[in-house]
PDBQT receptor file of N, H, CA, C and O in Angstrom, charges set to zero:
ATOM      1  N   MET A   1       0.930  -1.016   0.082  1.00  0.00    +0.000 N 
ATOM      2  CA  MET A   1      -0.107  -0.046  -0.128  1.00  0.00    +0.000 C 
ATOM      3  C   MET A   1       0.338   1.380   0.055  1.00  0.00    +0.000 C 
ATOM      4  O   MET A   1      -0.289   2.431  -0.079  1.00  0.00    +0.000 OA
ATOM      5  N   GLU A   2       2.041   1.051   0.519  1.00  0.00    +0.000 N 
ATOM      6  H   GLU A   2       2.550   0.197   0.628  1.00  0.00    +0.000 HD
ATOM      7  CA  GLU A   2       3.050   2.473   0.538  1.00  0.00    +0.000 C 
ATOM      8  C   GLU A   2       3.320   2.784  -0.545  1.00  0.00    +0.000 C 
ATOM      9  O   GLU A   2       3.519   3.998  -0.582  1.00  0.00    +0.000 OA
ATOM     10  N   SER A   3       3.487   2.122  -1.879  1.00  0.00    +0.000 N 
ATOM     11  H   SER A   3       3.325   1.136  -1.850  1.00  0.00    +0.000 HD
ATOM     12  CA  SER A   3       3.710   2.061  -2.952  1.00  0.00    +0.000 C 
ATOM     13  C   SER A   3       2.545   3.341  -3.681  1.00  0.00    +0.000 C 
ATOM     14  O   SER A   3       3.036   4.366  -4.152  1.00  0.00    +0.000 OA
ATOM     15  N   ASN A   4       1.305   3.166  -3.693  1.00  0.00    +0.000 N 
ATOM     16  H   ASN A   4       0.906   2.333  -3.310  1.00  0.00    +0.000 HD
ATOM     17  CA  ASN A   4       0.366   3.570  -4.323  1.00  0.00    +0.000 C 
ATOM     18  C   ASN A   4      -0.363   4.482  -3.328  1.00  0.00    +0.000 C 
ATOM     19  O   ASN A   4      -1.537   4.348  -2.983  1.00  0.00    +0.000 OA
ATOM     20  N   GLY A   5       0.625   5.573  -2.852  1.00  0.00    +0.000 N 
ATOM     21  H   GLY A   5       1.578   5.681  -3.132  1.00  0.00    +0.000 HD
ATOM     22  CA  GLY A   5       0.201   6.522  -1.613  1.00  0.00    +0.000 C 
ATOM     23  C   GLY A   5      -0.686   6.478  -0.612  1.00  0.00    +0.000 C 
ATOM     24  O   GLY A   5      -1.220   7.486  -0.150  1.00  0.00    +0.000 OA
ATOM     25  N   GLY A   6      -1.005   4.715  -0.016  1.00  0.00    +0.000 N 
ATOM     26  H   GLY A   6      -0.571   3.896  -0.392  1.00  0.00    +0.000 HD
ATOM     27  CA  GLY A   6      -1.331   4.661   1.136  1.00  0.00    +0.000 C 
ATOM     28  C   GLY A   6      -3.143   4.188   0.566  1.00  0.00    +0.000 C 
ATOM     29  O   GLY A   6      -3.965   3.944   1.450  1.00  0.00    +0.000 OA
ATOM     30  N   LYS A   7      -3.411   4.141  -0.380  1.00  0.00    +0.000 N 
ATOM     31  H   LYS A   7      -2.744   4.340  -1.098  1.00  0.00    +0.000 HD
ATOM     32  CA  LYS A   7      -4.592   4.014  -0.790  1.00  0.00    +0.000 C 
ATOM     33  C   LYS A   7      -5.012   2.502  -1.160  1.00  0.00    +0.000 C 
ATOM     34  O   LYS A   7      -4.303   1.975  -2.017  1.00  0.00    +0.000 OA
ATOM     35  N   GLY A   8      -6.038   1.755  -0.646  1.00  0.00    +0.000 N 
ATOM     36  H   GLY A   8      -6.613   2.184   0.050  1.00  0.00    +0.000 HD
ATOM     37  CA  GLY A   8      -6.222   0.133  -1.039  1.00  0.00    +0.000 C 
ATOM     38  C   GLY A   8      -6.329   0.072  -2.568  1.00  0.00    +0.000 C 
ATOM     39  O   GLY A   8      -6.746   1.032  -3.215  1.00  0.00    +0.000 OA
ATOM     40  N   LEU A   9      -5.945  -1.066  -3.120  1.00  0.00    +0.000 N 
ATOM     41  H   LEU A   9      -5.606  -1.846  -2.595  1.00  0.00    +0.000 HD
ATOM     42  CA  LEU A   9      -6.360  -1.386  -4.525  1.00  0.00    +0.000 C 
ATOM     43  C   LEU A   9      -7.346  -1.837  -4.600  1.00  0.00    +0.000 C 
ATOM     44  O   LEU A   9      -7.961  -2.237  -3.612  1.00  0.00    +0.000 OA
ATOM     45  N   SER A  10      -7.833  -1.911  -5.929  1.00  0.00    +0.000 N 
ATOM     46  H   SER A  10      -7.334  -1.586  -6.732  1.00  0.00    +0.000 HD
ATOM     47  CA  SER A  10      -9.170  -2.112  -6.767  1.00  0.00    +0.000 C 
ATOM     48  C   SER A  10      -9.093  -3.700  -7.093  1.00  0.00    +0.000 C 
ATOM     49  O   SER A  10      -8.087  -4.097  -7.681  1.00  0.00    +0.000 OA
ATOM     50  N   LYS A  11     -10.240  -4.748  -6.695  1.00  0.00    +0.000 N 
ATOM     51  H   LYS A  11     -11.058  -4.425  -6.218  1.00  0.00    +0.000 HD
ATOM     52  CA  LYS A  11     -10.102  -5.605  -7.750  1.00  0.00    +0.000 C 
ATOM     53  C   LYS A  11      -9.336  -5.912  -8.972  1.00  0.00    +0.000 C 
ATOM     54  O   LYS A  11      -8.564  -6.866  -9.061  1.00  0.00    +0.000 OA
ATOM     55  N   ALA A  12      -9.556  -5.151  -9.813  1.00  0.00    +0.000 N 
ATOM     56  H   ALA A  12     -10.183  -4.375  -9.741  1.00  0.00    +0.000 HD
ATOM     57  CA  ALA A  12      -9.294  -5.216 -10.924  1.00  0.00    +0.000 C 
ATOM     58  C   ALA A  12      -7.923  -4.941 -11.256  1.00  0.00    +0.000 C 
ATOM     59  O   ALA A  12      -7.370  -5.309 -12.292  1.00  0.00    +0.000 OA
ATOM     60  N   GLU A  13      -7.220  -4.046 -10.002  1.00  0.00    +0.000 N 
ATOM     61  H   GLU A  13      -7.669  -3.747  -9.160  1.00  0.00    +0.000 HD
ATOM     62  CA  GLU A  13      -5.713  -3.438 -10.086  1.00  0.00    +0.000 C 
ATOM     63  C   GLU A  13      -4.948  -4.858  -9.361  1.00  0.00    +0.000 C 
ATOM     64  O   GLU A  13      -3.798  -5.069  -9.746  1.00  0.00    +0.000 OA
ATOM     65  N   ILE A  14      -5.411  -5.619  -8.556  1.00  0.00    +0.000 N 
ATOM     66  H   ILE A  14      -6.345  -5.447  -8.243  1.00  0.00    +0.000 HD
ATOM     67  CA  ILE A  14      -5.260  -6.730  -8.099  1.00  0.00    +0.000 C 
ATOM     68  C   ILE A  14      -4.941  -7.760  -8.859  1.00  0.00    +0.000 C 
ATOM     69  O   ILE A  14      -3.928  -8.459  -8.850  1.00  0.00    +0.000 OA
ATOM     70  N   GLU A  15      -5.803  -7.796  -9.461  1.00  0.00    +0.000 N 
ATOM     71  H   GLU A  15      -6.627  -7.229  -9.469  1.00  0.00    +0.000 HD
ATOM     72  CA  GLU A  15      -5.976  -8.843 -10.645  1.00  0.00    +0.000 C 
ATOM     73  C   GLU A  15      -5.114  -8.734 -11.714  1.00  0.00    +0.000 C 
ATOM     74  O   GLU A  15      -4.437  -9.709 -12.041  1.00  0.00    +0.000 OA
ATOM     75  N   MET A  16      -5.033  -7.566 -12.373  1.00  0.00    +0.000 N 
ATOM     76  H   MET A  16      -5.583  -6.774 -12.107  1.00  0.00    +0.000 HD
ATOM     77  CA  MET A  16      -3.780  -7.402 -13.296  1.00  0.00    +0.000 C 
ATOM     78  C   MET A  16      -2.596  -7.694 -12.623  1.00  0.00    +0.000 C 
ATOM     79  O   MET A  16      -1.671  -8.135 -13.304  1.00  0.00    +0.000 OA
ATOM     80  N   PHE A  17      -2.435  -7.542 -11.441  1.00  0.00    +0.000 N 
ATOM     81  H   PHE A  17      -3.187  -7.185 -10.887  1.00  0.00    +0.000 HD
ATOM     82  CA  PHE A  17      -1.008  -7.321 -11.714  1.00  0.00    +0.000 C 
ATOM     83  C   PHE A  17      -0.469  -8.601 -10.925  1.00  0.00    +0.000 C 
ATOM     84  O   PHE A  17       0.739  -8.768 -10.759  1.00  0.00    +0.000 OA
ATOM     85  N   ASN A  18      -1.700  -9.748 -10.314  1.00  0.00    +0.000 N 
ATOM     86  H   ASN A  18      -2.682  -9.613 -10.449  1.00  0.00    +0.000 HD
ATOM     87  CA  ASN A  18      -1.391 -11.001 -10.199  1.00  0.00    +0.000 C 
ATOM     88  C   ASN A  18      -1.152 -11.845 -11.649  1.00  0.00    +0.000 C 
ATOM     89  O   ASN A  18      -0.238 -12.663 -11.755  1.00  0.00    +0.000 OA
ATOM     90  N   LEU A  19      -2.066 -11.549 -12.719  1.00  0.00    +0.000 N 
ATOM     91  H   LEU A  19      -2.809 -10.885 -12.633  1.00  0.00    +0.000 HD
ATOM     92  CA  LEU A  19      -1.829 -11.870 -13.940  1.00  0.00    +0.000 C 
ATOM     93  C   LEU A  19      -0.264 -11.252 -14.663  1.00  0.00    +0.000 C 
ATOM     94  O   LEU A  19       0.456 -11.650 -15.578  1.00  0.00    +0.000 OA
ATOM     95  N   GLU A  20      -0.235 -10.540 -14.078  1.00  0.00    +0.000 N 
ATOM     96  H   GLU A  20      -0.820 -10.216 -13.334  1.00  0.00    +0.000 HD
ATOM     97  CA  GLU A  20       1.534  -9.792 -14.589  1.00  0.00    +0.000 C 
ATOM     98  C   GLU A  20       2.702 -10.962 -14.135  1.00  0.00    +0.000 C 
ATOM     99  O   GLU A  20       3.659 -11.350 -14.805  1.00  0.00    +0.000 OA
ATOM    100  N   HIS A  21       2.328 -11.342 -12.901  1.00  0.00    +0.000 N 
ATOM    101  H   HIS A  21       1.551 -11.027 -12.357  1.00  0.00    +0.000 HD
ATOM    102  CA  HIS A  21       3.501 -11.779 -12.294  1.00  0.00    +0.000 C 
ATOM    103  C   HIS A  21       3.287 -13.524 -12.251  1.00  0.00    +0.000 C 
ATOM    104  O   HIS A  21       4.206 -14.292 -11.968  1.00  0.00    +0.000 OA
ATOM    105  N   ILE A  22       2.144 -13.880 -12.528  1.00  0.00    +0.000 N 
ATOM    106  H   ILE A  22       1.397 -13.256 -12.758  1.00  0.00    +0.000 HD
ATOM    107  CA  ILE A  22       2.053 -15.485 -12.820  1.00  0.00    +0.000 C 
ATOM    108  C   ILE A  22       2.448 -16.478 -14.120  1.00  0.00    +0.000 C 
ATOM    109  O   ILE A  22       2.122 -16.378 -15.303  1.00  0.00    +0.000 OA
ATOM    110  N   SER A  23       3.185 -17.362 -13.507  1.00  0.00    +0.000 N 
ATOM    111  H   SER A  23       3.449 -17.444 -12.546  1.00  0.00    +0.000 HD
ATOM    112  CA  SER A  23       4.106 -17.949 -15.280  1.00  0.00    +0.000 C 
ATOM    113  C   SER A  23       3.446 -19.050 -14.865  1.00  0.00    +0.000 C 
ATOM    114  O   SER A  23       2.917 -19.212 -13.766  1.00  0.00    +0.000 OA
ATOM    115  N   ASP A  24       3.511 -20.174 -16.218  1.00  0.00    +0.000 N 
ATOM    116  H   ASP A  24       3.941 -20.042 -17.112  1.00  0.00    +0.000 HD
ATOM    117  CA  ASP A  24       3.188 -21.528 -16.200  1.00  0.00    +0.000 C 
ATOM    118  C   ASP A  24       4.604 -22.009 -16.112  1.00  0.00    +0.000 C 
ATOM    119  O   ASP A  24       5.655 -21.539 -16.549  1.00  0.00    +0.000 OA
ATOM    120  N   ALA A  25       4.354 -22.975 -15.490  1.00  0.00    +0.000 N 
ATOM    121  H   ALA A  25       3.500 -23.357 -15.135  1.00  0.00    +0.000 HD
ATOM    122  CA  ALA A  25       5.444 -24.464 -15.099  1.00  0.00    +0.000 C 
ATOM    123  C   ALA A  25       5.272 -25.475 -15.564  1.00  0.00    +0.000 C 
ATOM    124  O   ALA A  25       4.201 -26.022 -15.301  1.00  0.00    +0.000 OA
ATOM    125  N   PRO A  26       6.221 -26.158 -16.437  1.00  0.00    +0.000 N 
ATOM    126  CA  PRO A  26       5.970 -27.009 -17.436  1.00  0.00    +0.000 C 
ATOM    127  C   PRO A  26       5.833 -28.212 -16.481  1.00  0.00    +0.000 C 
ATOM    128  O   PRO A  26       6.428 -28.298 -15.407  1.00  0.00    +0.000 OA
ATOM    129  N   ASP A  27       5.046 -29.067 -16.949  1.00  0.00    +0.000 N 
ATOM    130  H   ASP A  27       4.563 -28.997 -17.822  1.00  0.00    +0.000 HD
ATOM    131  CA  ASP A  27       4.708 -30.301 -15.742  1.00  0.00    +0.000 C 
ATOM    132  C   ASP A  27       5.690 -31.910 -15.758  1.00  0.00    +0.000 C 
ATOM    133  O   ASP A  27       5.577 -32.777 -14.891  1.00  0.00    +0.000 OA
ATOM    134  N   ASN A  28       6.474 -31.975 -16.776  1.00  0.00    +0.000 N 
ATOM    135  H   ASN A  28       6.566 -31.271 -17.480  1.00  0.00    +0.000 HD
ATOM    136  CA  ASN A  28       7.176 -32.712 -16.541  1.00  0.00    +0.000 C 
ATOM    137  C   ASN A  28       8.574 -32.060 -15.998  1.00  0.00    +0.000 C 
ATOM    138  O   ASN A  28       9.279 -33.033 -15.730  1.00  0.00    +0.000 OA
ATOM    139  N   LYS A  29       9.087 -31.214 -15.795  1.00  0.00    +0.000 N 
ATOM    140  H   LYS A  29       8.515 -30.423 -16.012  1.00  0.00    +0.000 HD
ATOM    141  CA  LYS A  29      10.334 -30.915 -15.272  1.00  0.00    +0.000 C 
ATOM    142  C   LYS A  29      10.144 -30.207 -13.683  1.00  0.00    +0.000 C 
ATOM    143  O   LYS A  29       9.556 -29.161 -13.405  1.00  0.00    +0.000 OA
ATOM    144  N   PRO A  30      10.870 -31.182 -12.740  1.00  0.00    +0.000 N 
ATOM    145  CA  PRO A  30      10.717 -30.940 -11.480  1.00  0.00    +0.000 C 
ATOM    146  C   PRO A  30      11.438 -29.516 -11.067  1.00  0.00    +0.000 C 
ATOM    147  O   PRO A  30      12.383 -29.108 -11.742  1.00  0.00    +0.000 OA
ATOM    148  N   ASP A  31      10.873 -28.655  -9.741  1.00  0.00    +0.000 N 
ATOM    149  H   ASP A  31      10.105 -28.987  -9.192  1.00  0.00    +0.000 HD
ATOM    150  CA  ASP A  31      10.992 -27.639  -9.497  1.00  0.00    +0.000 C 
ATOM    151  C   ASP A  31      12.624 -27.498  -8.945  1.00  0.00    +0.000 C 
ATOM    152  O   ASP A  31      13.016 -28.256  -8.058  1.00  0.00    +0.000 OA
ATOM    153  N   LEU A  32      13.283 -26.751  -9.379  1.00  0.00    +0.000 N 
ATOM    154  H   LEU A  32      12.964 -26.135 -10.100  1.00  0.00    +0.000 HD
ATOM    155  CA  LEU A  32      14.525 -26.627  -8.914  1.00  0.00    +0.000 C 
ATOM    156  C   LEU A  32      15.205 -26.364  -7.147  1.00  0.00    +0.000 C 
ATOM    157  O   LEU A  32      16.205 -26.570  -6.459  1.00  0.00    +0.000 OA
ATOM    158  N   GLN A  33      13.516 -25.638  -7.091  1.00  0.00    +0.000 N 
ATOM    159  H   GLN A  33      12.703 -25.471  -7.650  1.00  0.00    +0.000 HD
ATOM    160  CA  GLN A  33      14.343 -25.275  -5.312  1.00  0.00    +0.000 C 
ATOM    161  C   GLN A  33      13.759 -26.609  -4.693  1.00  0.00    +0.000 C 
ATOM    162  O   GLN A  33      14.209 -26.996  -3.614  1.00  0.00    +0.000 OA
ATOM    163  N   VAL A  34      12.643 -27.415  -5.426  1.00  0.00    +0.000 N 
ATOM    164  H   VAL A  34      12.277 -27.102  -6.303  1.00  0.00    +0.000 HD
ATOM    165  CA  VAL A  34      12.561 -28.690  -4.454  1.00  0.00    +0.000 C 
ATOM    166  C   VAL A  34      13.677 -29.616  -4.514  1.00  0.00    +0.000 C 
ATOM    167  O   VAL A  34      13.959 -30.169  -3.451  1.00  0.00    +0.000 OA
ATOM    168  N   ILE A  35      14.486 -29.948  -5.711  1.00  0.00    +0.000 N 
ATOM    169  H   ILE A  35      14.256 -29.499  -6.575  1.00  0.00    +0.000 HD
ATOM    170  CA  ILE A  35      15.660 -30.605  -5.827  1.00  0.00    +0.000 C 
ATOM    171  C   ILE A  35      16.795 -30.419  -4.679  1.00  0.00    +0.000 C 
ATOM    172  O   ILE A  35      17.322 -31.219  -3.906  1.00  0.00    +0.000 OA
ATOM    173  N   LEU A  36      16.979 -28.733  -4.939  1.00  0.00    +0.000 N 
ATOM    174  H   LEU A  36      16.550 -28.083  -5.567  1.00  0.00    +0.000 HD
ATOM    175  CA  LEU A  36      17.790 -28.435  -3.699  1.00  0.00    +0.000 C 
ATOM    176  C   LEU A  36      17.477 -28.690  -2.432  1.00  0.00    +0.000 C 
ATOM    177  O   LEU A  36      18.383 -28.939  -1.638  1.00  0.00    +0.000 OA
ATOM    178  N   ASP A  37      16.277 -28.673  -2.065  1.00  0.00    +0.000 N 
ATOM    179  H   ASP A  37      15.540 -28.471  -2.710  1.00  0.00    +0.000 HD
ATOM    180  CA  ASP A  37      16.057 -28.930  -0.694  1.00  0.00    +0.000 C 
ATOM    181  C   ASP A  37      16.431 -30.567  -0.196  1.00  0.00    +0.000 C 
ATOM    182  O   ASP A  37      16.932 -31.015   0.836  1.00  0.00    +0.000 OA
ATOM    183  N   ARG A  38      15.991 -31.126  -1.300  1.00  0.00    +0.000 N 
ATOM    184  H   ARG A  38      15.584 -30.762  -2.138  1.00  0.00    +0.000 HD
ATOM    185  CA  ARG A  38      15.891 -32.713  -1.063  1.00  0.00    +0.000 C 
ATOM    186  C   ARG A  38      17.517 -32.970  -0.902  1.00  0.00    +0.000 C 
ATOM    187  O   ARG A  38      17.953 -33.618   0.049  1.00  0.00    +0.000 OA
ATOM    188  N   GLU A  39      18.215 -32.510  -1.729  1.00  0.00    +0.000 N 
ATOM    189  H   GLU A  39      17.861 -31.984  -2.503  1.00  0.00    +0.000 HD
ATOM    190  CA  GLU A  39      19.831 -32.283  -1.672  1.00  0.00    +0.000 C 
ATOM    191  C   GLU A  39      20.316 -32.032  -0.414  1.00  0.00    +0.000 C 
ATOM    192  O   GLU A  39      20.970 -32.789   0.303  1.00  0.00    +0.000 OA
ATOM    193  N   ARG A  40      19.823 -30.533  -0.127  1.00  0.00    +0.000 N 
ATOM    194  H   ARG A  40      19.292 -29.918  -0.710  1.00  0.00    +0.000 HD
ATOM    195  CA  ARG A  40      20.017 -30.243   1.180  1.00  0.00    +0.000 C 
ATOM    196  C   ARG A  40      19.823 -31.481   2.582  1.00  0.00    +0.000 C 
ATOM    197  O   ARG A  40      20.470 -32.067   3.450  1.00  0.00    +0.000 OA
ATOM    198  N   GLN A  41      18.723 -31.360   2.134  1.00  0.00    +0.000 N 
ATOM    199  H   GLN A  41      18.197 -30.884   1.429  1.00  0.00    +0.000 HD
ATOM    200  CA  GLN A  41      18.333 -33.076   3.688  1.00  0.00    +0.000 C 
ATOM    201  C   GLN A  41      18.946 -33.952   3.677  1.00  0.00    +0.000 C 
ATOM    202  O   GLN A  41      19.144 -34.605   4.702  1.00  0.00    +0.000 OA
ATOM    203  N   LYS A  42      19.391 -34.225   2.658  1.00  0.00    +0.000 N 
ATOM    204  H   LYS A  42      19.230 -33.695   1.826  1.00  0.00    +0.000 HD
ATOM    205  CA  LYS A  42      20.347 -35.532   2.442  1.00  0.00    +0.000 C 
ATOM    206  C   LYS A  42      21.516 -35.208   2.869  1.00  0.00    +0.000 C 
ATOM    207  O   LYS A  42      21.732 -36.090   3.699  1.00  0.00    +0.000 OA
ATOM    208  N   ALA A  43      22.325 -34.599   2.857  1.00  0.00    +0.000 N 
ATOM    209  H   ALA A  43      22.149 -33.883   2.182  1.00  0.00    +0.000 HD
ATOM    210  CA  ALA A  43      23.160 -33.821   3.595  1.00  0.00    +0.000 C 
ATOM    211  C   ALA A  43      23.783 -33.699   4.526  1.00  0.00    +0.000 C 
ATOM    212  O   ALA A  43      24.977 -33.880   4.761  1.00  0.00    +0.000 OA
ATOM    213  N   LEU A  44      22.403 -33.160   5.490  1.00  0.00    +0.000 N 
ATOM    214  H   LEU A  44      21.432 -33.013   5.299  1.00  0.00    +0.000 HD
ATOM    215  CA  LEU A  44      22.138 -33.194   7.017  1.00  0.00    +0.000 C 
ATOM    216  C   LEU A  44      22.061 -34.134   7.288  1.00  0.00    +0.000 C 
ATOM    217  O   LEU A  44      22.770 -34.542   8.208  1.00  0.00    +0.000 OA
ATOM    218  N   LYS A  45      21.048 -35.091   6.552  1.00  0.00    +0.000 N 
ATOM    219  H   LYS A  45      20.472 -34.759   5.804  1.00  0.00    +0.000 HD
ATOM    220  CA  LYS A  45      20.968 -36.743   7.333  1.00  0.00    +0.000 C 
ATOM    221  C   LYS A  45      22.446 -37.200   7.274  1.00  0.00    +0.000 C 
ATOM    222  O   LYS A  45      23.000 -37.730   8.237  1.00  0.00    +0.000 OA
ATOM    223  N   LYS A  46      22.979 -36.991   6.230  1.00  0.00    +0.000 N 
ATOM    224  H   LYS A  46      22.529 -36.561   5.448  1.00  0.00    +0.000 HD
ATOM    225  CA  LYS A  46      24.463 -37.433   6.184  1.00  0.00    +0.000 C 
ATOM    226  C   LYS A  46      25.442 -37.234   7.571  1.00  0.00    +0.000 C 
ATOM    227  O   LYS A  46      26.049 -38.039   8.276  1.00  0.00    +0.000 OA
ATOM    228  N   ARG A  47      25.280 -35.718   7.600  1.00  0.00    +0.000 N 
ATOM    229  H   ARG A  47      24.786 -35.064   7.027  1.00  0.00    +0.000 HD
ATOM    230  CA  ARG A  47      26.289 -35.324   8.552  1.00  0.00    +0.000 C 
ATOM    231  C   ARG A  47      26.036 -35.482   9.727  1.00  0.00    +0.000 C 
ATOM    232  O   ARG A  47      26.950 -35.759  10.505  1.00  0.00    +0.000 OA
ATOM    233  N   CYS A  48      24.520 -35.324  10.232  1.00  0.00    +0.000 N 
ATOM    234  H   CYS A  48      23.778 -35.099   9.600  1.00  0.00    +0.000 HD
ATOM    235  CA  CYS A  48      24.163 -36.365  11.864  1.00  0.00    +0.000 C 
ATOM    236  C   CYS A  48      24.436 -37.605  12.071  1.00  0.00    +0.000 C 
ATOM    237  O   CYS A  48      24.465 -38.125  13.186  1.00  0.00    +0.000 OA
ATOM    238  N   LYS A  49      24.736 -38.376  10.619  1.00  0.00    +0.000 N 
ATOM    239  H   LYS A  49      24.712 -37.954   9.713  1.00  0.00    +0.000 HD
ATOM    240  CA  LYS A  49      25.010 -39.569  11.015  1.00  0.00    +0.000 C 
ATOM    241  C   LYS A  49      26.043 -39.805  11.447  1.00  0.00    +0.000 C 
ATOM    242  O   LYS A  49      26.148 -40.575  12.401  1.00  0.00    +0.000 OA
ATOM    243  N   LYS A  50      27.336 -39.090  10.757  1.00  0.00    +0.000 N 
ATOM    244  H   LYS A  50      27.251 -38.464   9.982  1.00  0.00    +0.000 HD
ATOM    245  CA  LYS A  50      28.500 -38.949  11.042  1.00  0.00    +0.000 C 
ATOM    246  C   LYS A  50      28.848 -38.748  12.579  1.00  0.00    +0.000 C 
ATOM    247  O   LYS A  50      29.547 -39.508  13.249  1.00  0.00    +0.000 OA
ATOM    248  N   LEU A  51      28.128 -37.386  13.083  1.00  0.00    +0.000 N 
ATOM    249  H   LEU A  51      27.560 -36.769  12.538  1.00  0.00    +0.000 HD
ATOM    250  CA  LEU A  51      28.293 -36.803  14.178  1.00  0.00    +0.000 C 
ATOM    251  C   LEU A  51      27.599 -37.973  15.050  1.00  0.00    +0.000 C 
ATOM    252  O   LEU A  51      28.119 -38.086  16.160  1.00  0.00    +0.000 OA
ATOM    253  N   ARG A  52      26.970 -38.504  14.896  1.00  0.00    +0.000 N 
ATOM    254  H   ARG A  52      26.547 -38.412  13.994  1.00  0.00    +0.000 HD
ATOM    255  CA  ARG A  52      25.914 -39.790  16.180  1.00  0.00    +0.000 C 
ATOM    256  C   ARG A  52      27.428 -40.776  15.886  1.00  0.00    +0.000 C 
ATOM    257  O   ARG A  52      27.992 -41.148  16.915  1.00  0.00    +0.000 OA
ATOM    258  N   GLN A  53      27.895 -41.077  14.911  1.00  0.00    +0.000 N 
ATOM    259  H   GLN A  53      27.436 -40.775  14.075  1.00  0.00    +0.000 HD
ATOM    260  CA  GLN A  53      28.856 -42.543  14.998  1.00  0.00    +0.000 C 
ATOM    261  C   GLN A  53      30.049 -41.728  15.827  1.00  0.00    +0.000 C 
ATOM    262  O   GLN A  53      30.614 -42.392  16.696  1.00  0.00    +0.000 OA
ATOM    263  N   ARG A  54      30.437 -40.502  15.662  1.00  0.00    +0.000 N 
ATOM    264  H   ARG A  54      29.977 -39.962  14.956  1.00  0.00    +0.000 HD
ATOM    265  CA  ARG A  54      31.369 -40.022  16.658  1.00  0.00    +0.000 C 
ATOM    266  C   ARG A  54      31.218 -39.682  18.216  1.00  0.00    +0.000 C 
ATOM    267  O   ARG A  54      32.042 -39.501  19.113  1.00  0.00    +0.000 OA
ATOM    268  N   MET A  55      29.733 -39.671  18.158  1.00  0.00    +0.000 N 
ATOM    269  H   MET A  55      29.064 -39.819  17.429  1.00  0.00    +0.000 HD
ATOM    270  CA  MET A  55      29.636 -39.266  19.867  1.00  0.00    +0.000 C 
ATOM    271  C   MET A  55      29.544 -40.707  20.385  1.00  0.00    +0.000 C 
ATOM    272  O   MET A  55      30.056 -40.862  21.493  1.00  0.00    +0.000 OA
ATOM    273  N   VAL A  56      28.952 -41.889  19.770  1.00  0.00    +0.000 N 
ATOM    274  H   VAL A  56      28.536 -41.763  18.869  1.00  0.00    +0.000 HD
ATOM    275  CA  VAL A  56      28.920 -43.125  20.055  1.00  0.00    +0.000 C 
ATOM    276  C   VAL A  56      30.414 -44.027  20.418  1.00  0.00    +0.000 C 
ATOM    277  O   VAL A  56      30.676 -44.806  21.335  1.00  0.00    +0.000 OA
ATOM    278  N   PHE A  57      31.002 -43.664  19.573  1.00  0.00    +0.000 N 
ATOM    279  H   PHE A  57      30.789 -43.031  18.829  1.00  0.00    +0.000 HD
ATOM    280  CA  PHE A  57      32.728 -44.138  19.589  1.00  0.00    +0.000 C 
ATOM    281  C   PHE A  57      33.509 -43.642  20.883  1.00  0.00    +0.000 C 
ATOM    282  O   PHE A  57      34.317 -44.409  21.406  1.00  0.00    +0.000 OA
ATOM    283  N   ARG A  58      33.219 -41.998  21.567  1.00  0.00    +0.000 N 
ATOM    284  H   ARG A  58      32.563 -41.375  21.142  1.00  0.00    +0.000 HD
ATOM    285  CA  ARG A  58      33.582 -41.386  22.701  1.00  0.00    +0.000 C 
ATOM    286  C   ARG A  58      33.625 -42.116  23.701  1.00  0.00    +0.000 C 
ATOM    287  O   ARG A  58      33.947 -41.648  24.794  1.00  0.00    +0.000 OA
TER     288      ARG A  58
């Protein structure tokens, strides 16, 4: 609201803004962010497993 002088947006303005910023994602291609999150989770699990092993041997 600050960018438009403090007044509220009309439904038409909101819909126009939404339509400008929506993009179609292909169905057959996985989302890059999801892939990166999975890899990060896998790396964290591996690191935790190594830490647990070190704690057991102490």
